[in-house]
C-alpha positions in Angstrom: 0.0 0.0 0.0 1.3 3.4 -1.0 0.4 6.7 0.6 1.7 10.0 -0.7 1.1 13.1 1.4 2.4 16.6 0.7 4.6 18.0 3.4 7.0 20.5 1.9 5.7 23.1 -0.5 7.3 25.3 -3.0 6.4 28.7 -1.9 6.5 31.4 -4.6 6.8 35.1 -4.2 9.6 37.6 -3.9 11.2 40.9 -2.7 12.7 44.2 -3.9 14.2 47.4 -2.5 13.1 49.3 0.6 15.6 51.6 2.2 16.6 50.9 5.8 15.3 53.9 7.6 14.5 54.7 11.2 10.7 54.5 11.2 8.8 54.0 14.4 6.0 51.4 14.5 3.2 54.0 14.9 4.5 55.7 11.7 4.2 52.5 9.6 0.4 52.8 9.2 0.7 56.3 7.8 3.5 55.3 5.4 1.4 52.4 4.2 -1.7 54.5 3.7 0.0 57.5 2.0 1.9 55.2 -0.4 -1.3 53.4 -1.4 -2.8 56.7 -2.4 -0.3 56.7 -5.3 -1.8 53.5 -6.9 -5.1 51.8 -7.3 -6.2 48.6 -5.6 -6.4 46.9 -9.0 -2.8 47.8 -9.7 -1.8 46.3 -6.3 -3.7 43.1 -7.1 -2.0 42.9 -10.5 1.4 43.2 -9.0 0.8 40.4 -6.5 -1.1 38.1 -8.8 1.7 38.4 -11.5 3.9 36.1 -9.4 2.9 32.7 -10.7 5.0 29.6 -9.9 5.0 25.9 -10.5 4.1 24.0 -7.4 7.3 22.3 -6.4 5.7 20.5 -3.5 8.1 18.3 -1.7 6.5 14.9 -0.8 7.0 12.1 1.6 6.2 8.7 0.1 5.6 6.0 2.7 5.6 2.5 1.4 5.4 -0.9 3.1 7.9 -3.3 1.6 10.6 -5.8 2.6 13.9 -4.1 3.5 17.4 -5.3 3.3 17.9 -4.3 6.9 15.2 -6.6 8.1 17.6 -9.4 9.2 20.4 -7.3 10.5 21.4 -8.7 13.9 21.6 -6.5 17.0 19.0 -4.0 15.9 17.9 -1.8 18.9 14.3 -0.7 18.6 13.9 2.6 20.4 11.3 5.2 21.1 9.9 7.9 18.7 12.1 10.5 20.5 15.2 8.4 20.0 14.3 7.9 16.3 13.7 11.7 16.0 17.2 12.5 17.4 18.7 10.1 14.8 16.7 11.7 12.0 17.6 15.3 13.1 21.3 14.5 13.2 21.1 13.0 9.7 19.2 16.1 8.3 21.7 18.5 9.8 24.5 16.5 8.2 22.6 16.3 4.9 22.7 12.5 5.1 20.8 11.1 2.1 20.0 7.6 3.4 19.4 6.3 6.9 17.6 3.7 8.9 15.6 4.2 12.1 14.1 1.5 14.3 11.0 2.1 16.5 9.1 0.0 19.0 5.4 1.1 19.4 2.0 -0.1 20.4 0.5 1.7 17.3 -0.1 -0.1 14.0 -0.3 3.2 12.1 3.1 3.3 10.4 2.6 6.5 8.5 1.6 8.4 11.7 4.6 6.9 13.5 6.9 8.4 10.8 5.2 11.8 10.9 5.6 11.9 14.7 9.3 11.2 14.2 9.7 13.9 11.6 7.7 16.5 13.6 9.9 16.0 16.6 13.1 16.0 14.5 12.0 19.3 12.9 10.7 20.9 16.1 11.8 24.6 16.6 14.8 25.2 18.9 16.9 28.3 19.6 19.5 27.0 17.1 18.9 29.0 13.8 20.0 26.1 11.5 17.4 23.7 13.1 13.6 23.8 13.1 12.0 25.6 10.2 15.3 26.4 8.5 16.3 22.8 8.4 12.9 21.5 7.5 12.4 23.9 4.6 15.7 22.9 3.0 14.3 19.4 2.3 13.0 18.8 -1.2 11.4 15.4 -0.6 11.6 12.1 1.4 11.1 8.6 0.3 10.2 6.3 3.2 10.0 2.5 3.1 9.2 0.5 6.2 8.8 -3.1 7.4 6.7 -3.9 10.5 6.4 -7.1 12.5 4.5 -7.7 15.7 6.2 -9.2 18.8 4.9 -9.5 22.3 2.2 -6.9 21.8 4.5 -4.3 20.1 5.0 -3.4 16.5 8.7 -3.3 15.5 9.3 -0.8 12.7 12.3 -0.5 10.4 12.2 2.7 8.4 14.5 3.3 5.5 14.5 7.1 4.8 15.9 8.7 1.7 16.2 12.5 1.7 16.8 15.0 -1.1 18.0 18.5 -0.1 17.7 21.8 -1.9 21.2 22.9 -0.9 24.6 21.5 0.0 26.5 21.7 3.3 28.9 24.1 1.6 26.0 26.4 0.6 24.6 26.2 4.2 28.0 27.3 5.5 28.1 30.2 3.0 24.6 31.3 4.3 26.0 31.2 7.9 28.9 33.5 6.8 26.6 35.9 4.9 24.1 36.1 7.8 26.9 37.0 10.2 28.0 39.7 7.8 24.5 41.2 7.5 24.0 41.3 11.2 27.3 43.1 11.6 26.5 45.6 8.9 23.1 46.4 10.4 25.0 47.6 13.5 22.7 46.4 16.3 23.6 47.3 19.8 22.3 46.4 23.3 19.9 49.3 23.0 18.3 48.1 19.7 14.7 46.9 20.3 13.3 43.7 18.8 11.0 45.8 16.7 14.0 47.7 15.2 15.7 44.4 14.5 12.7 42.9 12.8 12.2 46.1 10.6 15.9 46.3 9.7 16.0 42.7 8.6 12.7 43.0 6.7 13.9 46.1 4.9 17.2 44.4 4.1 15.5 41.4 2.5 13.1 43.6 0.5 16.0 45.7 -0.8 18.5 43.0 -1.8 16.3 40.2 -3.2 14.2 40.1 -6.4 11.6 37.6 -7.6 13.0 34.6 -9.4 11.6 34.6 -12.9 12.7 31.0 -13.6 11.9 28.0 -11.4 13.9 25.5 -13.4 16.6 25.4 -10.7 15.2 24.4 -7.3 17.9 26.6 -5.6 15.4 29.5 -5.9 13.4 27.9 -3.1 16.3 28.7 -0.6 17.8 31.4 1.5 21.1 30.6 -0.2 19.7 31.8 -3.5 18.2 34.9 -1.9 21.6 35.8 -0.5 24.0 34.8 -3.2 21.9 35.0 -6.4 19.8 37.9 -5.3 16.6 36.1 -6.2 14.3 33.5 -4.7 10.6 32.5 -4.5 8.8 33.0 -1.2 10.0 29.8 0.4 13.5 31.3 0.1 12.3 34.6 1.6 10.5 33.1 4.5 13.5 30.8 5.2 15.9 33.8 5.1 13.8 35.9 7.4 13.6 32.9 9.8 17.4 32.3 9.7 18.4 35.9 10.5 15.8 36.6 13.1 16.5 33.3 14.9 20.1 34.2 15.2 19.1 37.5 16.7 17.1 35.7 19.4 13.7 36.6 18.1 10.9 34.0 18.0 9.8 33.4 14.4 8.1 30.8 12.3 7.6 30.0 8.6 3.9 29.7 7.8 2.9 27.7 4.7 -0.5 28.1 3.0 -2.1 29.8 0.0 -2.3 33.3 -1.4 -5.3 35.3 -2.6 -6.8 32.8 -5.1 -6.1 29.7 -2.9 -4.6 27.8 -5.9 -1.0 29.0 -5.7 1.1 27.9 -2.7 2.5 30.7 -0.7 4.5 31.2 2.5 5.3 34.0 4.9 6.4 34.5 8.5 5.1 35.2 11.9 7.3 37.0 14.5 6.9 37.7 18.2 7.0 41.2 19.5 5.9 41.6 23.2 3.4 39.0 24.1 2.0 38.2 20.7 2.9 37.2 17.1 2.4 39.2 14.0 2.3 38.3 10.3 4.8 39.7 7.8 5.2 38.9 4.1 8.4 40.3 2.6 7.6 38.6 -0.7 4.6 40.7 -1.5 5.8 43.9 0.1 9.0 43.7 -2.0 6.9 43.6 -5.2 4.7 46.5 -4.1 7.7 48.6 -3.1 8.6 48.8 -6.8 5.3 50.8 -7.2 6.0 52.9 -4.2 3.8 51.0 -1.7 5.5 50.0 1.6 4.7 48.0 4.6 1.3 46.7 3.4 2.1 43.3 4.7 4.4 44.2 7.7 3.6 43.2 11.3 -0.1 42.6 10.7 -2.6 41.1 13.1 -4.2 37.7 12.9 -6.7 38.5 10.1 -4.1 38.6 7.4 -5.7 39.7 4.1 -5.3 37.2 1.3 -3.3 34.7 3.3 -4.7 31.2 4.3 -2.7 29.0 6.5 -2.3 25.2 6.1 -4.5 23.3 8.7 -1.7 22.4 11.1 -0.7 26.1 11.4 -4.2 27.2 12.4 -5.3 24.7 15.0 -5.8 25.3 18.7 -2.4 23.8 19.7 -0.5 26.0 17.3 -2.4 29.2 18.4 -1.6 28.3 22.1 2.0 28.0 21.3 2.1 31.1 19.0 -0.6 33.5 20.2 -1.5 36.0 17.5 -2.3 39.7 18.1 -5.7 40.9 17.3 -4.6 44.0 15.4 -1.5 45.4 13.6 1.6 46.2 15.6 2.0 49.6 17.3 4.0 48.8 20.4 4.8 45.8 22.6 2.1 47.0 25.1 -0.7 48.1 22.8 -2.6 44.9 21.7 -4.6 41.9 22.8 -5.1 38.3 21.8 -6.9 37.6 18.5 -10.3 35.8 18.7 -8.7 32.6 17.4 -6.1 32.8 20.1 -8.7 33.4 22.8 -10.6 30.4 21.5 -7.6 28.2 21.5 -6.9 28.9 25.2 -10.6 28.6 26.0 -10.9 25.1 24.4 -8.0 23.9 26.5 -9.5 24.7 29.9 -10.4 21.7 32.1 -14.0 21.0 33.2 -15.0 19.2 36.4 -18.2 18.3 38.1 -17.4 19.5 41.6 -20.3 18.0 43.4 -23.7 16.3 42.9 -26.2 16.4 45.7 -29.5 14.6 44.9 -30.4 16.2 41.6 -28.3 19.4 42.1 -25.1 19.6 40.2 -22.2 22.1 40.9 -19.8 22.8 38.0 -16.3 24.2 37.9 -16.5 27.7 36.5 -14.7 28.1 33.2 -13.1 31.5 32.4 -14.8 33.5 29.6 -17.5 30.9 29.1 -20.8 32.1 27.5 -22.6 29.2 29.0 -22.5 25.5 29.8 -24.1 22.4 28.2 -25.1 19.7 30.7 -25.9 16.2 29.3 -27.4 13.3 31.2 -28.5 9.9 30.0 -29.3 6.4 31.5 -26.7 5.1 29.0 -23.1 5.3 30.2 -21.8 6.0 26.6 -24.5 8.6 25.9 -25.8 6.6 23.0 -29.5 6.9 23.7 -32.1 8.9 25.6 -29.6 11.8 25.9 -30.9 15.1 27.3 -29.0 18.4 26.9 -29.5 21.4 29.0 -28.0 24.9 28.3 -27.4 27.2 31.3 -25.2 30.1 32.3 -25.2 29.0 35.9 -22.6 26.8 37.6 -25.1 25.4 40.0 -28.1 23.7 38.3 -31.0 21.6 39.5 -31.8 18.8 37.0 -35.5 18.1 36.8 -37.5 15.1 35.7 -35.0 12.5 37.0 -36.7 9.3 37.9 -36.2 7.9 41.4 -34.4 4.6 41.6 -32.8 5.0 38.2 -29.1 5.6 37.5 -28.1 8.5 35.3 -24.7 9.5 33.8 -23.9 13.2 33.8 -21.3 15.3 32.1 -20.9 19.0 30.9 -18.8 21.3 28.8 -18.4 25.0 28.5 -18.9 27.0 25.3 -17.9 30.4 24.1 -19.6 32.5 21.4 -17.1 34.5 19.4 -16.8 36.3 16.0 -15.1 33.1 14.8 -18.1 31.0 15.8 -18.9 28.9 18.9 -16.1 26.9 20.5 -16.3 24.4 23.3 -14.1 22.7 25.9 -13.9 18.9 26.1 -16.6 17.1 28.1 -15.9 16.7 31.7 -15.4 13.3 33.3 -18.7 11.5 33.6 -20.3 11.1 37.1 -23.4 9.1 37.9 -26.3 9.8 40.1 -29.2 7.7 41.5 -32.1 9.3 43.3 -33.4 7.2 46.2 -37.0 6.0 45.9 
């Protein structure tokens, strides 16, 4: 059985000159608006939509087949974490072929591999790991063999990896990044905002859009730095690489642009307590027409940008809380609705007490209300009654004496993004005396 799932995408858009100037955050809005008055919205859309690119989507192919390593003596089957460490070291060394061996209770081989890869590519403080390392991979071919023994599945994964760049090119990127940071002249007094803006302006000034996609090098930070051209994957990777070295929390965000048919990528960066969107690719193109900072440090509702699913779920938003509005200062903002919802959904519920037919619920912060369910069926498969209330103490009516009921509840919140809920509480049972 063969399963092909897209993992790495070819992101396509670029950048052009913007002078590095000392502009405060509260002035950016005025610069953006005044520059837009020089050109129509239609012209803006034409500039952006002109960047068309082939989809160079890196793939991971996972296939079950007999491997040569199957009968190697002394194989040590380890945990997913141990396998991830092995894979990470291989990726950093640009190793093209490796085996990893995993012992697991799960029979889902593809998910086991994705868990290994996710942990291997997890973000760290090291600027050459995390997103920088992950987005340098063109594709992976994964073959596996599984056998069951004593209640466990023993997996042997053969992983073949193709990279966009060489180790020599990665070393050259390291040298160039050090040079750029020195040239920008940051001091102990330089704020994170000033660092982000200076790096953003530098990229917009020194990189242009790659007109040809025949050479995959245009998908890299190396091409952006040494060839002066790249597609948006290269821009996002370069922004990530430099800001990470400056100690600023940043991510590469993959997804789609305006028409949701062309793959696109951008960054989010942390200033103060929250993260903001920035897209050097599109801003660089617009700067040629005199428009600046249209896509710089924007709040969560980022116009014409749609994230891939794993970058917009509750877990991601809890780890990377987005600002509700555009950046003005580290202190002037609040969580976006999606961020608020992500934290709300993660709150724990608990039935604190049941006395006769009166139930006392643990209060959930920012809840609009509560849904209480009760049923004579432990799995809530039949005769389920649902009650909505705003109270944390509620008297359930119409319970029959001598009959056992199972009760649970969850909190819900109404927001501009729709209604969200916590998980159900643990079930408790009640039986009224006759």
